[in-house]
N, C-alpha and C positions, 0 to 999 in steps of 0.2 A: 504494500500500500504506500503510495507516495502522496506527498502534500505539495502540489505543484507550486502554489503561490509562495510558500515559505522557502522551498528549496530554490526557487527561481530568484530569491532576493540576493542580489549582489550589487554592491556599490562600486562605482568606478570614479576615480578622480579624488577630489578633495573632501576630507571629512574634518570638520572643525569640532574639537572638544571644547565645549563652552565653559567659560569660567562661571563660578557661582557668585552672583552679586549679593552684597549685604547692605542693609540699611545702616545708618549711623549707629543704631542701637544693637547691631549685630544679628538681626533676624535676616532670613533669606529674603532678598528683595525680588518678589515675584513679578512686579511690574517691569523692572529693569531686565529680568531674565527674558520676559516676553519681548521687550524692545530689542534685545540682542539677537534673539532667534529671528525676529522679523528682518533685522538688518542683514543677517547672513542669507536668508531666503531671497531677499531682494537683490543680493549680489549673485544669485544663482548657484550658491554652494550646494553640491550634490547631496551632502548628508551632514547632520549635526549629531554630536555625541555628548549628551548631557550626563552629568553625574559620574564622570570618570576621574582620573588622577588630577587633571587640570581643574576639574569641578569640585575638588576637595571632598570627594564622597566619604572618605574615612572620618571626616569631622562633622558629618551631617547625620541627623536622626533619620529613621526610615520614613517618618511622616514628612520631614523636610524634603527628602529625595523624591517622594511621590508628588508633592506640591510643585517642586521644581520642574519635574517632567511635564506636568499638566500645563505649567506656564510656557514651557518651550513649545509644546504642541499648539497652544493658543497662538503664540507668536508666529509660528510657521503658517498656520491657517489664515491668520489675519493679513498675511502678506499678499494673499490672492494668487500666489504662484504655486503650481502643483508639483514642481520639480524636486523640491528639497525633501529628502527622507530623514527619518530619525532612527538612530540606533541608540537605544537607551542602555546605559551601563547599569547592570543589575547585580554586579558582583558584591558579595558580602561575606562576613565571617562564617555564617552557617547556611546550610542548604535551605532550611525553612525560609530564611530572609531572602535568599536568591529567588526562590519560587514565589514568595509574596510580591516582591518588586517586579518580577517578570510577568506575573498574572495582571498586575496593575498596569504595566506597560501595554500588554495585549488589550486590556479593556479600553485604553486610550486610543486604540487603532494603530499603535506603533508596530511596524512589520517585523522588526528584529531587535534583539538585545545582544549585548556583549557582556561576558561574564569573566572577570579576572580569575586567574587560577586561585584555588584555595591558598590562604596565606598564613603567616606566623609560624605554624608548625611545618616541619619538613615532611613532605609527602612523597611516597613512591610514585613512579609514573603510572603504574596500574591503578592506583587510587584516584589520581587526577583524571585519568581516562574514564573510569567508572562514574566519577562525579559528573562529568560533562554528558555522558550517556544518559544518566538519570535526568538531567535538566532537559535534554533533547526529547526523551521519551515521555516525560511528564507533560510537556507542552508541545505536542506534535505539530500544531498549527502556527508556531512562532519560529521565525528564523533565529538561530543561535550562533553567535561568534564566540570562539575562545579568545581570551586576551592574555598574552604573556608579557610580563614586565618583571623579569627575575630580579633586577636590581632593587625593586620595591617589594614585590610579593614574596621573594625568597624561594619561589618554586617556578619551574618552567614546564615544558612538555616536549617530548621528543617528536621528531618529524614522523616517526613510524606510528606513534599514538595518534597524531593528528590525522594521518592517512586512514587509520582505523575509524576515527570519528567521521570521516567522509562517507561512511556507509549509512550514517543516520540521514534520512531524507531531508530533515529540516536544518542540518548543520550548514551554516551560511559561509563559514570561512574562519580565518584567524586574523586578529589584530596583534601584531608582534612589535613590541617596543624595546627589544633587546639591543637594537643598534648594531647588531652583528650581521655584516653583509653575507658571510658564509652561511649563517643560519637562514637568512632570508632567501638566498639562492636555493638552498636545500628545500625550503618550504614551497618556493615557486615551482619546483620540479615535481611536487606531489600532484598526481593527476586530478584535475577537476577542483583543485583547492583555490579559493579566492584569498589572496594575501594582501592585507593592508599593513603598512609599516608606519611606526612612529619614529621616524629618523630623518629629520630635515636635511642633514648633511649628505645623506645617501640618496636624496630625491631623484637625481638624474640617473645614476647607475641602476638604482632599484627599478625605476619605471621602465627603462629601456631593456631591462632583463626580464620583463614580463610581470612586474608587480601590478596590482589592480588599483591601488590608491594610497594616499598618504593621510595619516591622522596627525595633524600638526597644531600644537598649541600656538606657536608663533603666527600661524595662518589666521588665527582668530583676530589678530591685530591688523594684518594686511592681507585680507582675502583676495584683494585685487591682484596682488603679485602672484599668488599661487594659482589663481584662475587663469592668469595670462600664461603661466608656465604650462599648465595642462592644455590650454588652447594651442600653444606652439607645438607641443608633442603630438596632439591630435591632427595637426595639419602638416606634420613632418618637417617643421621648421627647426631642424636640429641645432643650428648655430644659435638661434634665438632662445631655444629651450636651455641651452648650456649657459648663455649669458644670464638668463633669469635665474637659473639654478645657483649661479655665483651670488646674485643678489640675495637669494634665499639663505645661503650660508652666512653671508655678512649679517643679514638681519637676525638670524638665529643667534649669532654671537652677541649682538647688541642687546637682545632681549633675554639673554641667558638660557637659550634653548628650551624655554618652557619649564625648566627645573625650578625657577623662582616665579611663583604664580603672581607675586606682587609686581614683578616687572611686566607681566602680561596685562595686569589690571591697570598699571600706570600707562601702558601703551594704549589701552582702550580709553582711558581718561583723556589722553591726548587726541584721540579720534573723536572725542565728544560723547563717549558712551561711559558715563561714570559708574564705577562698580564697587566703591567702598573698599575697605581693607580686607585682607585675608583673615581667617580665624586663627586664634592662638592654638597651638604654639608655632604656626607658620610665620615666617619673617614678614615684616612690613618696612618698606624703605623709608628713609628719612628725607627731609626737604632737599638736602644737598645732592643726594643720589638721584632724586627725581629731576632736579634741574639739569644734571649732567646727562641723564637719559633723554630728556626732552630735546636737548641740543643735538644729541646723536641722531635722534629720530627726524628732526628737521633736515639735517644734512642728508640723511638716508633718503628721505622723501624727494629731495631735489635730485639726487643721483638717479633715483627710480624714474622720475619724470623725464630725465634725459634719455631713458630707454623706453619712453612711450607708455609708462604705467603711472596713471595719476590716482592719488588717494583723494577722495572727494568730500570728506566731512568738513564742516565749517572751520573747526579748530585747525585742521591741517592746511586748508586752503589759505587761511590768513597767514600761517607760518611760512608757506612756500612763496607766496607772492612778494 
């Protein structure tokens, strides 16, 4: 028995993991989450990834994660564009929580979820595989991505286990944030596997080697750059794609590669999309750091405009002119 619509779910191109905005009092700012989702949908971003590492999921309650997803769904719908998909991150410490969040996502009409590998304890590969098989079989009408980020979760998954998971009709693919090109190439070679990478530095070699898409925190600040990169790849403009990949690498360094969420949030503030601070114990930059970053961003925007990619929010427009 196959479940055509879920197994057919594959994203190509850019996936933006949305930051979680907070109000000045520290509550999740649902209005702003909605505005962010609308902004990305209007930019034509193929998919959004709320509640992931960039979205501070480990610092949110389950109720907050559900409310956040609902806000993102509203934002995409209100954009009036039908192109943007949502992959909800529903990974959690327990299987019960994963299933609760995944059922909630399904009830919102979300076509696919991504589930980070079980974390904290060290798990054998067989246990990780069995965990994903349970998620897939419990929710047969929902697309399910595995999500490996060993430097955070402490566990990964071998390519052979991923290949075994491909037997599940609703297994949608893997989001791999290991940053390991050899591993990515091994995954790309698994027949029928859709591979999304969280690795900005590898954007060009990964995509031309057969990767399906990039999940990029930095892209949340400058989706125009990443969209231009994918447009160049899709039209076989290799030289342009390479030039834009260089900009991506430079930008990734400026914004600390997405490892410092406060840098992403400051970048969004600069774009005119205020997000508030990160939750403790995550770092929040001081005024001096923010001034230095803003200066680098202005210079970067000018270099980007020189290569025909314009960033269009009011804050940036004033800075560039």
